[in-house]
N, CA, C, O and the ligand as a Tripos MOL2 file, in Angstrom:
@<TRIPOS>MOLECULE
protein
  241   239    61     0     0
PROTEIN
NO_CHARGES

@<TRIPOS>ATOM
      1 N         153.3590  -74.0150  -21.5790 N.3       1 MET1
      2 CA        152.3570  -74.5290  -22.4990 C.3       1 MET1
      3 C         152.5750  -76.0340  -22.7280 C.2       1 MET1
      4 O         153.6730  -76.4980  -23.0340 O.2       1 MET1
      5 N         151.5030  -76.7420  -22.5670 N.am      2 PRO2
      6 CA        151.7260  -78.2040  -22.7910 C.3       2 PRO2
      7 C         151.8960  -78.5480  -24.2910 C.2       2 PRO2
      8 O         151.3360  -77.9430  -25.2050 O.2       2 PRO2
      9 N         152.7570  -79.6170  -24.4280 N.am      3 THR3
     10 CA        153.0840  -79.8620  -25.8670 C.3       3 THR3
     11 C         152.2940  -81.1620  -26.2880 C.2       3 THR3
     12 O         152.8600  -82.2020  -26.6250 O.2       3 THR3
     13 N         150.9660  -80.9980  -26.2350 N.am      4 LEU4
     14 CA        150.0430  -82.1530  -26.4950 C.3       4 LEU4
     15 C         149.7470  -82.1750  -28.0260 C.2       4 LEU4
     16 O         149.4540  -83.2280  -28.5910 O.2       4 LEU4
     17 N         149.8310  -80.9750  -28.6850 N.am      5 LEU5
     18 CA        149.4100  -80.9760  -30.0570 C.3       5 LEU5
     19 C         150.3400  -81.7650  -30.9230 C.2       5 LEU5
     20 O         151.5620  -81.6280  -30.8510 O.2       5 LEU5
     21 N         149.7410  -82.6020  -31.7510 N.am      6 LYS6
     22 CA        150.5030  -83.4520  -32.6810 C.3       6 LYS6
     23 C         149.9320  -83.2300  -34.1180 C.2       6 LYS6
     24 O         148.7860  -82.8560  -34.3640 O.2       6 LYS6
     25 N         150.9230  -83.5210  -35.0450 N.am      7 LYS7
     26 CA        150.5110  -83.2290  -36.4290 C.3       7 LYS7
     27 C         150.7120  -84.4490  -37.3600 C.2       7 LYS7
     28 O         151.7820  -85.0490  -37.2560 O.2       7 LYS7
     29 N         149.9100  -84.8290  -38.1500 N.am      8 CYS8
     30 CA        150.1250  -85.8900  -39.1430 C.3       8 CYS8
     31 C         150.9150  -85.4040  -40.4000 C.2       8 CYS8
     32 O         150.5320  -84.4750  -41.1120 O.2       8 CYS8
     33 N         152.0530  -86.1220  -40.6010 N.am      9 ARG9
     34 CA        152.9930  -85.7680  -41.7020 C.3       9 ARG9
     35 C         152.3140  -86.0230  -42.9200 C.2       9 ARG9
     36 O         152.5560  -85.3600  -43.9280 O.2       9 ARG9
     37 N         151.4860  -86.9330  -42.8950 N.am     10 ASP10
     38 CA        150.8280  -87.3730  -44.1730 C.3      10 ASP10
     39 C         149.7840  -86.4430  -44.7920 C.2      10 ASP10
     40 O         149.8800  -86.0370  -45.9500 O.2      10 ASP10
     41 N         148.7970  -86.1300  -43.9770 N.am     11 CYS11
     42 CA        147.7280  -85.3160  -44.3500 C.3      11 CYS11
     43 C         147.6840  -83.7940  -43.7380 C.2      11 CYS11
     44 O         146.9380  -82.9130  -44.1680 O.2      11 CYS11
     45 N         148.5490  -83.6530  -42.7350 N.am     12 GLY12
     46 CA        148.6950  -82.3990  -42.1660 C.3      12 GLY12
     47 C         147.5690  -82.0180  -41.1530 C.2      12 GLY12
     48 O         147.3030  -80.8600  -40.8320 O.2      12 GLY12
     49 N         146.9800  -83.0680  -40.7180 N.am     13 THR13
     50 CA        145.8950  -82.9220  -39.7210 C.3      13 THR13
     51 C         146.4220  -82.7800  -38.3480 C.2      13 THR13
     52 O         147.3130  -83.5520  -37.9910 O.2      13 THR13
     53 N         145.9520  -81.8410  -37.5010 N.am     14 TYR14
     54 CA        146.3500  -81.6040  -36.1040 C.3      14 TYR14
     55 C         145.5260  -82.5710  -35.2950 C.2      14 TYR14
     56 O         144.3660  -82.8300  -35.6150 O.2      14 TYR14
     57 N         146.1350  -83.1200  -34.2240 N.am     15 THR15
     58 CA        145.3630  -83.9600  -33.2890 C.3      15 THR15
     59 C         145.9230  -83.8590  -31.8560 C.2      15 THR15
     60 O         147.1200  -83.6240  -31.6900 O.2      15 THR15
     61 N         145.2000  -84.0080  -30.9610 N.am     16 MET16
     62 CA        145.5630  -83.9910  -29.5090 C.3      16 MET16
     63 C         145.6840  -85.4820  -29.0060 C.2      16 MET16
     64 O         146.1160  -85.7180  -27.8780 O.2      16 MET16
     65 N         145.3160  -86.4220  -29.8210 N.am     17 LYS17
     66 CA        145.1910  -87.7550  -29.2930 C.3      17 LYS17
     67 C         146.3340  -88.6710  -29.6150 C.2      17 LYS17
     68 O         146.9860  -88.4810  -30.6420 O.2      17 LYS17
     69 N         146.6050  -89.6260  -28.8170 N.am     18 GLU18
     70 CA        147.6420  -90.4830  -29.2170 C.3      18 GLU18
     71 C         147.2830  -91.4920  -30.2060 C.2      18 GLU18
     72 O         146.0960  -91.7360  -30.4250 O.2      18 GLU18
     73 N         148.2690  -92.1250  -30.8500 N.am     19 GLY19
     74 CA        147.8230  -93.1410  -31.8850 C.3      19 GLY19
     75 C         147.8280  -92.5440  -33.2380 C.2      19 GLY19
     76 O         148.2100  -91.3980  -33.4760 O.2      19 GLY19
     77 N         147.3690  -93.4120  -34.1370 N.am     20 PRO20
     78 CA        147.3750  -92.9830  -35.5600 C.3      20 PRO20
     79 C         146.4460  -91.8230  -35.8540 C.2      20 PRO20
     80 O         145.5390  -91.5110  -35.0830 O.2      20 PRO20
     81 N         146.7040  -91.1810  -37.0150 N.am     21 CYS21
     82 CA        145.7640  -90.0570  -37.4200 C.3      21 CYS21
     83 C         144.4560  -90.4010  -37.6040 C.2      21 CYS21
     84 O         144.1610  -91.4200  -38.2300 O.2      21 CYS21
     85 N         143.5230  -89.5710  -37.0670 N.am     22 LYS22
     86 CA        142.1030  -89.9090  -37.1090 C.3      22 LYS22
     87 C         141.5210  -89.6640  -38.6000 C.2      22 LYS22
     88 O         140.4410  -90.1180  -38.9800 O.2      22 LYS22
     89 N         142.3120  -88.9540  -39.3130 N.am     23 ASN23
     90 CA        141.9160  -88.5370  -40.6400 C.3      23 ASN23
     91 C         142.3380  -89.5400  -41.6820 C.2      23 ASN23
     92 O         141.5130  -89.9400  -42.5030 O.2      23 ASN23
     93 N         143.5560  -89.9580  -41.6870 N.am     24 CYS24
     94 CA        144.2020  -90.8520  -42.6780 C.3      24 CYS24
     95 C         144.6200  -92.1980  -42.0460 C.2      24 CYS24
     96 O         145.0840  -93.1140  -42.7240 O.2      24 CYS24
     97 N         144.4320  -92.2690  -40.7150 N.am     25 ASN25
     98 CA        144.9110  -93.4940  -40.0960 C.3      25 ASN25
     99 C         146.4260  -93.7400  -40.2070 C.2      25 ASN25
    100 O         146.9230  -94.8110  -39.8580 O.2      25 ASN25
    101 N         147.1730  -92.6760  -40.7240 N.am     26 SER26
    102 CA        148.5200  -92.8180  -40.6820 C.3      26 SER26
    103 C         149.3180  -92.8370  -39.3270 C.2      26 SER26
    104 O         148.8460  -92.2380  -38.3600 O.2      26 SER26
    105 N         150.4500  -93.4720  -39.2370 N.am     27 ASN27
    106 CA        151.1600  -93.4230  -37.9550 C.3      27 ASN27
    107 C         152.2260  -92.4050  -37.9920 C.2      27 ASN27
    108 O         153.0310  -92.3590  -37.0620 O.2      27 ASN27
    109 N         152.3090  -91.5350  -39.0420 N.am     28 ALA28
    110 CA        153.2420  -90.5760  -39.1400 C.3      28 ALA28
    111 C         152.8270  -89.2430  -38.2920 C.2      28 ALA28
    112 O         153.0030  -88.0980  -38.7080 O.2      28 ALA28
    113 N         152.3020  -89.5500  -37.1520 N.am     29 VAL29
    114 CA        151.9750  -88.4180  -36.3630 C.3      29 VAL29
    115 C         153.0760  -88.1230  -35.3850 C.2      29 VAL29
    116 O         153.5940  -88.9900  -34.6810 O.2      29 VAL29
    117 N         153.4410  -86.7170  -35.3790 N.am     30 HIS30
    118 CA        154.5450  -86.4200  -34.4790 C.3      30 HIS30
    119 C         154.2400  -85.1210  -33.7600 C.2      30 HIS30
    120 O         153.3940  -84.3520  -34.2160 O.2      30 HIS30
    121 N         154.8930  -84.8660  -32.6730 N.am     31 SER31
    122 CA        154.5830  -83.7510  -31.7650 C.3      31 SER31
    123 C         154.9270  -82.4370  -32.5980 C.2      31 SER31
    124 O         155.8910  -82.4430  -33.3640 O.2      31 SER31
    125 N         154.2180  -81.4410  -32.4560 N.am     32 VAL32
    126 CA        154.4220  -80.2390  -33.1930 C.3      32 VAL32
    127 C         155.5490  -79.4560  -32.5690 C.2      32 VAL32
    128 O         156.1890  -78.6640  -33.2620 O.2      32 VAL32
    129 N         155.8240  -79.6390  -31.2900 N.am     33 TYR33
    130 CA        156.8840  -78.9130  -30.5680 C.3      33 TYR33
    131 C         157.9190  -79.8120  -30.0830 C.2      33 TYR33
    132 O         157.9750  -80.0480  -28.8760 O.2      33 TYR33
    133 N         158.8250  -80.3900  -30.9710 N.am     34 PRO34
    134 CA        159.8410  -81.2890  -30.5540 C.3      34 PRO34
    135 C         160.8260  -80.5430  -29.7430 C.2      34 PRO34
    136 O         161.0650  -79.3840  -30.0810 O.2      34 PRO34
    137 N         161.4740  -81.0840  -28.6440 N.am     35 PRO35
    138 CA        162.4520  -80.4550  -27.9020 C.3      35 PRO35
    139 C         163.6950  -79.9540  -28.7090 C.2      35 PRO35
    140 O         164.1220  -78.8030  -28.6190 O.2      35 PRO35
    141 N         164.1870  -80.8400  -29.4350 N.am     36 ARG36
    142 CA        165.3390  -80.6240  -30.2550 C.3      36 ARG36
    143 C         165.0790  -81.1090  -31.6330 C.2      36 ARG36
    144 O         165.0000  -82.3270  -31.7950 O.2      36 ARG36
    145 N         164.9290  -80.2800  -32.6900 N.am     37 PHE37
    146 CA        164.6830  -80.6780  -33.9790 C.3      37 PHE37
    147 C         165.0720  -79.6420  -34.9080 C.2      37 PHE37
    148 O         165.3720  -78.5370  -34.4560 O.2      37 PHE37
    149 N         165.1090  -79.8830  -36.2660 N.am     38 SER38
    150 CA        165.5270  -78.9080  -37.2020 C.3      38 SER38
    151 C         164.5330  -77.6980  -37.2380 C.2      38 SER38
    152 O         164.8160  -76.6230  -37.7660 O.2      38 SER38
    153 N         163.3380  -77.9760  -36.6250 N.am     39 VAL39
    154 CA        162.3820  -76.8630  -36.7340 C.3      39 VAL39
    155 C         162.8370  -75.8030  -35.8170 C.2      39 VAL39
    156 O         162.4000  -74.6650  -35.9850 O.2      39 VAL39
    157 N         163.6480  -76.0460  -34.8870 N.am     40 GLU40
    158 CA        164.1900  -75.0910  -33.9700 C.3      40 GLU40
    159 C         164.8390  -73.9130  -34.7830 C.2      40 GLU40
    160 O         164.6790  -72.7220  -34.5160 O.2      40 GLU40
    161 N         165.5670  -74.3980  -35.7730 N.am     41 ASP41
    162 CA        166.2800  -73.4420  -36.6130 C.3      41 ASP41
    163 C         165.2950  -72.6110  -37.4520 C.2      41 ASP41
    164 O         165.5320  -71.4290  -37.7000 O.2      41 ASP41
    165 N         164.2360  -73.2090  -37.8670 N.am     42 LYS42
    166 CA        163.2980  -72.5760  -38.6630 C.3      42 LYS42
    167 C         162.5830  -71.3370  -38.0570 C.2      42 LYS42
    168 O         162.1790  -70.3650  -38.6960 O.2      42 LYS42
    169 N         162.4940  -71.5330  -36.7170 N.am     43 TYR43
    170 CA        161.7930  -70.4660  -35.9560 C.3      43 TYR43
    171 C         162.8720  -69.5530  -35.1950 C.2      43 TYR43
    172 O         162.5240  -68.5690  -34.5420 O.2      43 TYR43
    173 N         164.0600  -69.9110  -35.3140 N.am     44 GLY44
    174 CA        165.1990  -69.2180  -34.7840 C.3      44 GLY44
    175 C         165.1180  -67.6880  -35.0270 C.2      44 GLY44
    176 O         165.2070  -66.8470  -34.1330 O.2      44 GLY44
    177 N         164.9380  -67.4320  -36.3460 N.am     45 LYS45
    178 CA        164.9210  -66.0570  -36.8240 C.3      45 LYS45
    179 C         163.8780  -65.1910  -36.3120 C.2      45 LYS45
    180 O         164.0160  -63.9940  -36.0590 O.2      45 LYS45
    181 N         162.6970  -65.9660  -36.1610 N.am     46 TYR46
    182 CA        161.5750  -65.2330  -35.5670 C.3      46 TYR46
    183 C         161.7100  -64.8970  -34.0920 C.2      46 TYR46
    184 O         161.3310  -63.8370  -33.5940 O.2      46 TYR46
    185 N         162.3280  -65.9710  -33.3950 N.am     47 ARG47
    186 CA        162.7640  -65.7480  -32.0420 C.3      47 ARG47
    187 C         163.6130  -64.5520  -31.8580 C.2      47 ARG47
    188 O         163.3730  -63.6800  -31.0220 O.2      47 ARG47
    189 N         164.5350  -64.5460  -32.6080 N.am     48 ARG48
    190 CA        165.6020  -63.4050  -32.5510 C.3      48 ARG48
    191 C         164.9590  -62.1470  -32.9290 C.2      48 ARG48
    192 O         165.3040  -61.1440  -32.3040 O.2      48 ARG48
    193 N         164.0880  -62.0380  -33.8420 N.am     49 ALA49
    194 CA        163.4550  -60.8480  -34.2180 C.3      49 ALA49
    195 C         162.5200  -60.3580  -33.0220 C.2      49 ALA49
    196 O         162.4580  -59.1660  -32.7220 O.2      49 ALA49
    197 N         161.8330  -61.2970  -32.3900 N.am     50 MET50
    198 CA        160.9960  -60.9860  -31.3220 C.3      50 MET50
    199 C         161.8000  -60.4370  -30.1770 C.2      50 MET50
    200 O         161.3970  -59.5110  -29.4720 O.2      50 MET50
    201 N         162.9800  -61.0590  -30.0160 N.am     51 LYS51
    202 CA        163.8200  -60.7170  -28.8650 C.3      51 LYS51
    203 C         164.2460  -59.1710  -29.0940 C.2      51 LYS51
    204 O         164.1810  -58.3150  -28.2110 O.2      51 LYS51
    205 N         164.6560  -58.9670  -30.3090 N.am     52 GLU52
    206 CA        165.1000  -57.6240  -30.7220 C.3      52 GLU52
    207 C         164.0190  -56.6230  -30.4760 C.2      52 GLU52
    208 O         164.2680  -55.5520  -29.9230 O.2      52 GLU52
    209 N         162.7580  -56.9710  -30.9010 N.am     53 LYS53
    210 CA        161.6040  -56.0390  -30.5140 C.3      53 LYS53
    211 C         161.4370  -55.7220  -29.1800 C.2      53 LYS53
    212 O         161.2160  -54.5690  -28.8100 O.2      53 LYS53
    213 N         161.5380  -56.7870  -28.3360 N.am     54 ILE54
    214 CA        161.4000  -56.6540  -26.8700 C.3      54 ILE54
    215 C         162.4640  -55.7390  -26.3870 C.2      54 ILE54
    216 O         162.1960  -54.8030  -25.6340 O.2      54 ILE54
    217 N         163.5770  -55.9720  -26.7720 N.am     55 ARG55
    218 CA        164.7860  -55.2260  -26.3260 C.3      55 ARG55
    219 C         164.5970  -53.7220  -26.6270 C.2      55 ARG55
    220 O         164.8400  -52.8550  -25.7860 O.2      55 ARG55
    221 N         164.1600  -53.4670  -27.8490 N.am     56 LYS56
    222 CA        163.9240  -52.0310  -28.2670 C.3      56 LYS56
    223 C         162.8900  -51.3880  -27.4360 C.2      56 LYS56
    224 O         163.0120  -50.2380  -27.0140 O.2      56 LYS56
    225 N         161.8350  -52.1670  -27.1970 N.am     57 LYS57
    226 CA        160.6120  -51.6500  -26.3980 C.3      57 LYS57
    227 C         161.0500  -51.2980  -24.9800 C.2      57 LYS57
    228 O         160.5440  -50.3490  -24.3800 O.2      57 LYS57
    229 N         162.0170  -52.0920  -24.4410 N.am     58 GLU58
    230 CA        162.4870  -51.7980  -23.1260 C.3      58 GLU58
    231 C         163.2650  -50.6300  -23.0280 C.2      58 GLU58
    232 O         163.2460  -49.9950  -21.9730 O.2      58 GLU58
    233 N         164.0080  -50.2250  -24.0690 N.am     59 LYS59
    234 CA        164.7710  -49.1310  -24.1260 C.3      59 LYS59
    235 C         163.9940  -47.8180  -24.0640 C.2      59 LYS59
    236 O         164.3480  -46.8320  -23.4180 O.2      59 LYS59
    237 N         162.8890  -47.9230  -24.8140 N.am     60 VAL60
    238 CA        162.0160  -46.6960  -25.0130 C.3      60 VAL60
    239 C         161.3760  -46.3640  -23.6170 C.2      60 VAL60
    240 O         160.6160  -45.4030  -23.5000 O.2      60 VAL60
    241 ZN        146.6700  -88.0310  -41.4270 Zn       61 ZN61
@<TRIPOS>BOND
     1     1     2 1
     2     2     3 1
     3     3     4 2
     4     3     5 am
     5     5     6 1
     6     6     7 1
     7     7     8 2
     8     7     9 am
     9     9    10 1
    10    10    11 1
    11    11    12 2
    12    11    13 am
    13    13    14 1
    14    14    15 1
    15    15    16 2
    16    15    17 am
    17    17    18 1
    18    18    19 1
    19    19    20 2
    20    19    21 am
    21    21    22 1
    22    22    23 1
    23    23    24 2
    24    23    25 am
    25    25    26 1
    26    26    27 1
    27    27    28 2
    28    27    29 am
    29    29    30 1
    30    30    31 1
    31    31    32 2
    32    31    33 am
    33    33    34 1
    34    34    35 1
    35    35    36 2
    36    35    37 am
    37    37    38 1
    38    38    39 1
    39    39    40 2
    40    39    41 am
    41    41    42 1
    42    42    43 1
    43    43    44 2
    44    43    45 am
    45    45    46 1
    46    46    47 1
    47    47    48 2
    48    47    49 am
    49    49    50 1
    50    50    51 1
    51    51    52 2
    52    51    53 am
    53    53    54 1
    54    54    55 1
    55    55    56 2
    56    55    57 am
    57    57    58 1
    58    58    59 1
    59    59    60 2
    60    59    61 am
    61    61    62 1
    62    62    63 1
    63    63    64 2
    64    63    65 am
    65    65    66 1
    66    66    67 1
    67    67    68 2
    68    67    69 am
    69    69    70 1
    70    70    71 1
    71    71    72 2
    72    71    73 am
    73    73    74 1
    74    74    75 1
    75    75    76 2
    76    75    77 am
    77    77    78 1
    78    78    79 1
    79    79    80 2
    80    79    81 am
    81    81    82 1
    82    82    83 1
    83    83    84 2
    84    83    85 am
    85    85    86 1
    86    86    87 1
    87    87    88 2
    88    87    89 am
    89    89    90 1
    90    90    91 1
    91    91    92 2
    92    91    93 am
    93    93    94 1
    94    94    95 1
    95    95    96 2
    96    95    97 am
    97    97    98 1
    98    98    99 1
    99    99   100 2
   100    99   101 am
   101   101   102 1
   102   102   103 1
   103   103   104 2
   104   103   105 am
   105   105   106 1
   106   106   107 1
   107   107   108 2
   108   107   109 am
   109   109   110 1
   110   110   111 1
   111   111   112 2
   112   111   113 am
   113   113   114 1
   114   114   115 1
   115   115   116 2
   116   115   117 am
   117   117   118 1
   118   118   119 1
   119   119   120 2
   120   119   121 am
   121   121   122 1
   122   122   123 1
   123   123   124 2
   124   123   125 am
   125   125   126 1
   126   126   127 1
   127   127   128 2
   128   127   129 am
   129   129   130 1
   130   130   131 1
   131   131   132 2
   132   131   133 am
   133   133   134 1
   134   134   135 1
   135   135   136 2
   136   135   137 am
   137   137   138 1
   138   138   139 1
   139   139   140 2
   140   139   141 am
   141   141   142 1
   142   142   143 1
   143   143   144 2
   144   143   145 am
   145   145   146 1
   146   146   147 1
   147   147   148 2
   148   147   149 am
   149   149   150 1
   150   150   151 1
   151   151   152 2
   152   151   153 am
   153   153   154 1
   154   154   155 1
   155   155   156 2
   156   155   157 am
   157   157   158 1
   158   158   159 1
   159   159   160 2
   160   159   161 am
   161   161   162 1
   162   162   163 1
   163   163   164 2
   164   163   165 am
   165   165   166 1
   166   166   167 1
   167   167   168 2
   168   167   169 am
   169   169   170 1
   170   170   171 1
   171   171   172 2
   172   171   173 am
   173   173   174 1
   174   174   175 1
   175   175   176 2
   176   175   177 am
   177   177   178 1
   178   178   179 1
   179   179   180 2
   180   179   181 am
   181   181   182 1
   182   182   183 1
   183   183   184 2
   184   183   185 am
   185   185   186 1
   186   186   187 1
   187   187   188 2
   188   187   189 am
   189   189   190 1
   190   190   191 1
   191   191   192 2
   192   191   193 am
   193   193   194 1
   194   194   195 1
   195   195   196 2
   196   195   197 am
   197   197   198 1
   198   198   199 1
   199   199   200 2
   200   199   201 am
   201   201   202 1
   202   202   203 1
   203   203   204 2
   204   203   205 am
   205   205   206 1
   206   206   207 1
   207   207   208 2
   208   207   209 am
   209   209   210 1
   210   210   211 1
   211   211   212 2
   212   211   213 am
   213   213   214 1
   214   214   215 1
   215   215   216 2
   216   215   217 am
   217   217   218 1
   218   218   219 1
   219   219   220 2
   220   219   221 am
   221   221   222 1
   222   222   223 1
   223   223   224 2
   224   223   225 am
   225   225   226 1
   226   226   227 1
   227   227   228 2
   228   227   229 am
   229   229   230 1
   230   230   231 1
   231   231   232 2
   232   231   233 am
   233   233   234 1
   234   234   235 1
   235   235   236 2
   236   235   237 am
   237   237   238 1
   238   238   239 1
   239   239   240 2
@<TRIPOS>SUBSTRUCTURE
     1 MET1         2 RESIDUE 1 A MET
     2 PRO2         6 RESIDUE 1 A PRO
     3 THR3        10 RESIDUE 1 A THR
     4 LEU4        14 RESIDUE 1 A LEU
     5 LEU5        18 RESIDUE 1 A LEU
     6 LYS6        22 RESIDUE 1 A LYS
     7 LYS7        26 RESIDUE 1 A LYS
     8 CYS8        30 RESIDUE 1 A CYS
     9 ARG9        34 RESIDUE 1 A ARG
    10 ASP10       38 RESIDUE 1 A ASP
    11 CYS11       42 RESIDUE 1 A CYS
    12 GLY12       46 RESIDUE 1 A GLY
    13 THR13       50 RESIDUE 1 A THR
    14 TYR14       54 RESIDUE 1 A TYR
    15 THR15       58 RESIDUE 1 A THR
    16 MET16       62 RESIDUE 1 A MET
    17 LYS17       66 RESIDUE 1 A LYS
    18 GLU18       70 RESIDUE 1 A GLU
    19 GLY19       74 RESIDUE 1 A GLY
    20 PRO20       78 RESIDUE 1 A PRO
    21 CYS21       82 RESIDUE 1 A CYS
    22 LYS22       86 RESIDUE 1 A LYS
    23 ASN23       90 RESIDUE 1 A ASN
    24 CYS24       94 RESIDUE 1 A CYS
    25 ASN25       98 RESIDUE 1 A ASN
    26 SER26      102 RESIDUE 1 A SER
    27 ASN27      106 RESIDUE 1 A ASN
    28 ALA28      110 RESIDUE 1 A ALA
    29 VAL29      114 RESIDUE 1 A VAL
    30 HIS30      118 RESIDUE 1 A HIS
    31 SER31      122 RESIDUE 1 A SER
    32 VAL32      126 RESIDUE 1 A VAL
    33 TYR33      130 RESIDUE 1 A TYR
    34 PRO34      134 RESIDUE 1 A PRO
    35 PRO35      138 RESIDUE 1 A PRO
    36 ARG36      142 RESIDUE 1 A ARG
    37 PHE37      146 RESIDUE 1 A PHE
    38 SER38      150 RESIDUE 1 A SER
    39 VAL39      154 RESIDUE 1 A VAL
    40 GLU40      158 RESIDUE 1 A GLU
    41 ASP41      162 RESIDUE 1 A ASP
    42 LYS42      166 RESIDUE 1 A LYS
    43 TYR43      170 RESIDUE 1 A TYR
    44 GLY44      174 RESIDUE 1 A GLY
    45 LYS45      178 RESIDUE 1 A LYS
    46 TYR46      182 RESIDUE 1 A TYR
    47 ARG47      186 RESIDUE 1 A ARG
    48 ARG48      190 RESIDUE 1 A ARG
    49 ALA49      194 RESIDUE 1 A ALA
    50 MET50      198 RESIDUE 1 A MET
    51 LYS51      202 RESIDUE 1 A LYS
    52 GLU52      206 RESIDUE 1 A GLU
    53 LYS53      210 RESIDUE 1 A LYS
    54 ILE54      214 RESIDUE 1 A ILE
    55 ARG55      218 RESIDUE 1 A ARG
    56 LYS56      222 RESIDUE 1 A LYS
    57 LYS57      226 RESIDUE 1 A LYS
    58 GLU58      230 RESIDUE 1 A GLU
    59 LYS59      234 RESIDUE 1 A LYS
    60 VAL60      238 RESIDUE 1 A VAL
    61 ZN61       241 GROUP 0 **** ****
């Protein structure tokens, strides 16, 4: 999956374009899927839960 999606930290608008936010013109636009970020931790439990689900499914 390409990581082109970006999000404005100021207004929360999602954008695919480079440069400032089209909504509020802020430069606080950052990639939604950073390779290594604290967000990783946030989704960690979901990832683990999904892993568990898949493992259980395989057993059945
Ligand atoms: Zn914005």
